[in-house]
C-alpha positions as CSV (number, residue, x, y, z in Angstrom):
1,M,0.0,0.0,0.0
2,K,1.3,3.5,-0.8
3,R,2.4,5.4,2.3
4,S,-0.2,8.1,1.6
5,I,-2.8,5.4,2.2
6,L,-0.9,3.7,5.0
7,I,-1.2,6.9,7.1
8,L,1.9,6.0,9.2
9,S,5.2,4.4,8.3
10,A,7.4,2.9,11.0
11,L,10.5,3.7,9.0
12,A,9.4,7.3,8.3
13,T,8.7,7.7,12.0
14,L,12.2,6.7,12.9
15,L,13.7,8.9,10.3
16,L,11.7,12.0,11.2
17,G,11.8,11.6,14.9
18,E,9.6,13.2,17.5
19,P,8.3,16.7,16.6
20,A,8.5,17.9,20.2
21,D,9.9,16.9,23.6
22,M,7.2,15.7,26.0
23,N,7.2,14.5,29.6
24,G,5.8,11.2,30.4
25,T,2.4,12.5,31.5
26,E,1.8,14.6,28.4
27,K,3.1,11.8,26.2
28,D,0.6,9.3,27.5
29,R,-2.4,11.7,27.4
30,V,-5.3,10.3,25.4
31,V,-6.5,12.7,22.7
32,A,-9.2,10.5,21.1
33,I,-10.7,7.0,21.4
34,V,-11.7,5.0,18.3
35,N,-13.8,2.0,19.1
36,G,-11.9,1.5,22.3
37,Y,-8.5,2.2,20.9
38,E,-6.8,5.1,22.7
39,I,-4.8,7.6,20.5
40,T,-2.2,9.3,22.7
41,K,-0.5,12.7,22.3
42,A,2.7,10.9,21.5
43,E,1.1,9.1,18.5
44,L,-0.6,12.3,17.4
45,D,2.7,14.2,17.5
46,R,4.4,11.4,15.4
47,Q,1.7,11.8,12.8
48,V,2.1,15.6,12.9
49,G,5.8,15.0,12.2
50,L,4.9,13.1,9.1
51,L,2.6,15.9,7.8
52,M,4.9,18.8,8.6
53,P,8.7,18.9,8.5
54,R,10.3,18.7,11.9
55,S,12.3,21.9,11.4
56,F,9.0,23.9,11.5
57,F,8.4,23.0,15.1
58,H,11.1,25.3,16.4
59,S,10.9,28.0,13.8
60,T,8.1,29.6,11.8
61,V,5.1,27.5,12.7
62,T,2.3,29.5,14.4
63,P,0.0,28.1,17.1
64,E,-2.9,28.4,14.6
65,K,-1.0,26.4,11.9
66,L,0.0,23.7,14.4
67,K,-3.6,23.4,15.5
68,E,-4.7,23.0,11.9
69,V,-2.1,20.3,11.2
70,E,-2.9,18.5,14.5
71,K,-6.6,18.4,13.4
72,D,-5.6,16.9,10.0
73,A,-3.2,14.4,11.7
74,L,-6.0,13.2,14.1
75,K,-8.3,12.6,11.1
76,E,-5.6,10.5,9.5
77,L,-5.1,8.5,12.6
78,E,-8.8,7.9,12.9
79,K,-8.8,6.5,9.4
80,K,-5.8,4.4,10.1
81,H,-7.3,2.7,13.2
82,L,-10.7,2.2,11.5
83,L,-8.8,0.5,8.7
84,L,-6.7,-1.6,11.1
85,Q,-9.9,-2.7,12.9
86,Y,-11.5,-3.5,9.7
87,A,-8.5,-5.6,8.6
88,K,-8.6,-7.6,11.9
89,K,-12.4,-8.0,11.6
90,R,-11.8,-9.5,8.1
91,G,-9.3,-11.9,9.6
92,Y,-6.2,-10.6,8.0
93,K,-3.0,-11.4,9.9
94,V,0.8,-10.8,9.5
95,S,3.1,-13.6,10.5
96,D,6.0,-13.1,12.9
97,S,8.4,-14.2,10.1
98,V,7.2,-11.4,7.8
99,V,7.5,-8.8,10.5
100,E,11.0,-10.0,11.3
101,R,12.0,-9.9,7.6
102,E,10.8,-6.3,7.2
103,E,12.4,-5.3,10.5
104,K,15.7,-6.7,9.2
105,K,15.4,-4.5,6.1
106,I,14.9,-1.4,8.2
107,R,17.8,-2.2,10.5
108,E,20.0,-2.7,7.4
109,A,18.9,0.7,6.1
110,F,20.3,2.2,9.3
111,G,23.7,0.5,8.8
112,S,24.3,-0.6,12.3
113,K,22.6,-1.6,15.5
114,E,23.8,1.6,17.1
115,N,22.3,3.8,14.4
116,F,19.0,1.9,14.6
117,E,18.8,2.4,18.4
118,A,19.8,6.1,18.0
119,G,16.8,6.4,15.6
120,L,14.5,4.9,18.2
121,K,15.8,7.3,20.8
122,R,15.6,10.3,18.4
123,A,11.9,9.4,17.6
124,N,11.2,8.9,21.4
125,L,10.0,5.4,20.6
126,T,10.4,2.2,22.5
127,Y,11.3,-0.9,20.5
128,E,7.9,-2.4,21.4
129,I,6.0,0.6,19.9
130,F,8.2,0.5,16.8
131,K,7.5,-3.2,16.3
132,K,3.8,-2.6,16.8
133,E,3.7,0.1,14.2
134,L,5.7,-2.0,11.8
135,R,3.1,-4.8,12.2
136,N,0.3,-2.3,11.6
137,D,2.0,-1.1,8.4
138,L,2.2,-4.6,7.1
139,L,-1.4,-5.4,8.0
140,M,-2.5,-2.3,6.1
141,Q,-0.4,-3.4,3.2
142,K,-2.2,-6.7,3.2
143,L,-5.6,-4.9,3.4
144,Y,-4.5,-2.8,0.4
145,D,-3.5,-5.9,-1.6
146,K,-6.7,-7.7,-0.8
147,E,-9.4,-5.1,-1.0
148,I,-8.1,-1.7,-2.1
149,K,-5.6,-2.2,-4.9
150,S,-6.9,-1.6,-8.4
151,E,-5.6,-3.7,-11.3
152,L,-6.4,-2.4,-14.7
153,S,-5.8,-4.3,-17.9
154,E,-5.2,-2.7,-21.3
155,E,-8.7,-3.8,-22.3
156,D,-10.2,-2.0,-19.3
157,L,-8.4,1.2,-20.3
158,K,-9.4,0.9,-23.9
159,E,-13.0,0.4,-23.0
160,Y,-13.0,3.5,-20.8
161,Y,-11.2,5.5,-23.5
162,E,-13.7,4.5,-26.2
163,K,-16.7,5.4,-24.0
164,N,-15.2,8.7,-23.0
165,R,-13.3,9.9,-26.1
166,Y,-14.6,13.4,-25.7
167,K,-12.5,13.7,-22.5
168,F,-9.3,13.1,-24.4
169,K,-9.1,16.0,-26.8
170,R,-6.5,18.7,-26.9
171,P,-8.6,21.9,-26.9
172,E,-8.6,24.4,-29.7
173,K,-5.8,27.0,-29.2
174,I,-5.3,30.4,-30.7
175,K,-2.2,32.5,-31.1
176,V,-2.8,36.0,-30.1
177,R,-1.2,39.4,-29.6
178,I,-2.6,41.8,-27.1
179,I,-2.4,45.5,-26.4
180,Y,-3.4,46.5,-22.9
181,V,-3.9,50.1,-21.8
182,R,-4.2,50.4,-18.1
183,N,-6.9,52.5,-16.5
184,D,-5.4,54.2,-13.5
185,P,-8.0,54.0,-10.8
186,T,-6.3,56.8,-8.7
187,D,-6.7,59.3,-11.6
188,P,-10.2,60.8,-11.9
189,K,-9.6,61.0,-15.7
190,G,-7.9,57.6,-15.8
191,R,-10.6,56.0,-18.0
192,E,-10.7,59.0,-20.4
193,K,-6.9,58.9,-20.8
194,A,-6.7,55.2,-21.2
195,L,-9.5,55.1,-23.8
196,K,-7.8,57.9,-25.8
197,R,-4.5,56.0,-25.8
198,A,-6.3,52.8,-26.9
199,E,-8.0,54.6,-29.7
200,E,-4.7,56.0,-30.9
201,A,-3.2,52.6,-30.9
202,L,-6.1,51.1,-32.9
203,K,-6.0,54.0,-35.4
204,K,-2.4,53.3,-36.1
205,I,-3.1,49.6,-36.7
206,K,-5.9,50.4,-39.0
207,E,-3.7,52.7,-40.9
208,G,-1.3,49.9,-41.6
209,E,1.3,50.0,-38.8
210,E,2.4,46.6,-37.5
211,F,0.4,45.4,-34.5
212,A,3.7,44.3,-32.8
213,D,5.2,47.7,-33.2
214,V,2.1,49.5,-31.8
215,A,2.0,47.0,-28.9
216,S,5.6,47.7,-28.0
217,K,4.8,51.5,-27.8
218,Y,1.3,51.6,-26.3
219,S,0.8,48.4,-24.2
220,N,1.2,48.4,-20.5
221,A,1.4,44.6,-20.3
222,M,4.8,42.8,-20.0
223,S,4.1,41.2,-23.3
224,R,4.9,44.5,-25.0
225,I,8.6,43.5,-25.0
226,K,7.5,40.7,-27.4
227,G,5.2,42.9,-29.5
228,G,2.2,41.8,-27.4
229,D,2.7,38.1,-28.2
230,M,0.8,35.9,-25.8
231,G,1.6,32.7,-27.6
232,F,-1.1,30.0,-27.9
233,V,-3.9,30.1,-25.4
234,H,-7.0,28.0,-25.0
235,K,-10.4,28.8,-23.4
236,G,-10.2,29.6,-19.8
237,M,-6.8,31.3,-20.0
238,L,-8.0,34.9,-20.7
239,D,-10.5,37.1,-19.0
240,E,-14.0,36.4,-20.3
241,P,-14.5,39.6,-22.5
242,I,-11.1,39.3,-24.0
243,E,-11.5,35.6,-24.6
244,K,-14.9,36.1,-26.2
245,A,-13.6,38.7,-28.6
246,A,-10.4,36.7,-29.4
247,F,-12.3,33.4,-30.3
248,S,-14.7,35.3,-32.5
249,L,-12.0,36.7,-34.7
250,K,-10.8,35.1,-38.0
251,K,-7.1,34.5,-38.6
252,G,-5.3,37.9,-39.1
253,E,-8.2,40.0,-37.8
254,V,-7.9,42.7,-35.1
255,S,-10.7,43.3,-32.6
256,E,-12.3,46.6,-31.7
257,I,-11.4,48.1,-28.3
258,I,-12.5,45.9,-25.4
259,E,-13.3,47.5,-22.1
260,T,-12.8,45.8,-18.8
261,P,-12.5,47.1,-15.2
262,K,-8.7,46.9,-15.6
263,G,-8.6,49.0,-18.7
264,F,-8.8,48.6,-22.5
265,Y,-7.6,45.8,-24.7
266,I,-7.0,45.2,-28.4
267,V,-6.5,41.7,-29.7
268,K,-5.1,40.3,-32.9
269,L,-5.7,36.6,-33.8
270,E,-2.6,35.3,-35.5
271,D,-3.1,31.6,-35.8
272,I,-5.5,28.8,-34.9
273,S,-4.7,25.3,-33.8
274,P,-7.8,23.2,-34.0
275,A,-8.9,20.7,-31.3
276,I,-7.2,17.3,-31.7
277,Q,-8.4,13.9,-30.6
278,L,-5.7,12.3,-28.6
279,S,-5.0,8.7,-29.4
280,F,-5.3,5.9,-26.9
281,D,-1.5,5.4,-26.8
282,E,-1.0,9.1,-26.0
283,V,-3.2,9.0,-22.9
284,K,-2.8,5.4,-21.8
285,D,-0.2,6.0,-19.1
286,R,-2.0,9.0,-17.6
287,L,-5.4,7.3,-17.8
288,K,-4.1,4.2,-16.0
289,K,-2.7,6.3,-13.2
290,E,-5.8,8.4,-12.9
291,L,-8.3,5.5,-12.9
292,K,-6.1,3.5,-10.5
293,A,-6.1,6.4,-8.0
294,K,-9.8,7.0,-8.5
295,N,-10.7,3.3,-8.0
296,E,-8.5,2.9,-5.0
297,K,-9.9,6.0,-3.3
298,Q,-13.4,4.7,-3.9
299,N,-12.5,1.3,-2.3
300,L,-10.8,3.0,0.6
301,D,-13.7,5.4,1.2
302,R,-16.2,2.5,1.0
303,I,-14.3,0.7,3.8
304,I,-13.9,3.8,6.0
305,D,-17.6,4.8,5.5
306,S,-18.7,1.3,6.5
307,M,-16.7,1.4,9.6
308,R,-17.8,4.9,10.6
309,K,-21.5,3.9,10.6
310,N,-21.2,2.0,13.8
311,A,-18.0,3.6,15.2
312,E,-17.7,5.1,18.6
313,I,-15.2,8.0,18.4
314,T,-14.7,10.4,21.2
315,Y,-12.3,13.3,21.7
316,K,-10.5,14.3,24.9
């Protein structure tokens, strides 16, 4: 199971360490109970450490931000323990030999027994808690493999593609140049001045002067250094009145002056790239990734929702 779904990784906990020093009483304080399982402040802080880099705890993090992260961390722990309880209810188990094998890999990753023990100390973890979290990770992995993991064949992907071809089109794009004349809101005559400047610019274009040359002299947009060239854009990339005017033009045409709250625009349509139907091979990898993530989230949510229906969750 991916670590984003696993919620907590024993190895990540060791590497990140404890986000804050706590005395024994604070460490053991219960912050929530999920169907009888007590989530302690120590466990919550370990989860916070996975969501937020340790360095933040002693630097820029505000009390408000920490509270927000703690809230998210507690939600993740609730999901984790609901999933673990579901897995046990379904009869999934992890053998001691599998736990020992994975523990050996983690120990080897630390290079030596001393480094491993230093990792436990840094994370403020006992060996027993580490072993328990490792077993939980492996149990979650088994649950993922059995009931959450989504396997998609090429036939599955092709079937989805054929039924949803409209979703796999590269939208029509147009290449435009733009002149923008800013309306200075602090000037009582700002609109009048901006409109006059825009009218001068349009007049020069109609008299035959190159749009790019006029843009470089009259436009207030950064694109003026490229003669107003905005490159290729598709619908949704421009403000609505500018977009409407631009997509109504024919190749080579220049719009009339377009007024917006920001000022005045003049648009030239230079080229059109029509919408293109993407082939199955072009979208296959992205489609597989998206459908897999979607299916697995649905499977995960289904399990969590089923457990929440009769769950007893209290906060301390």
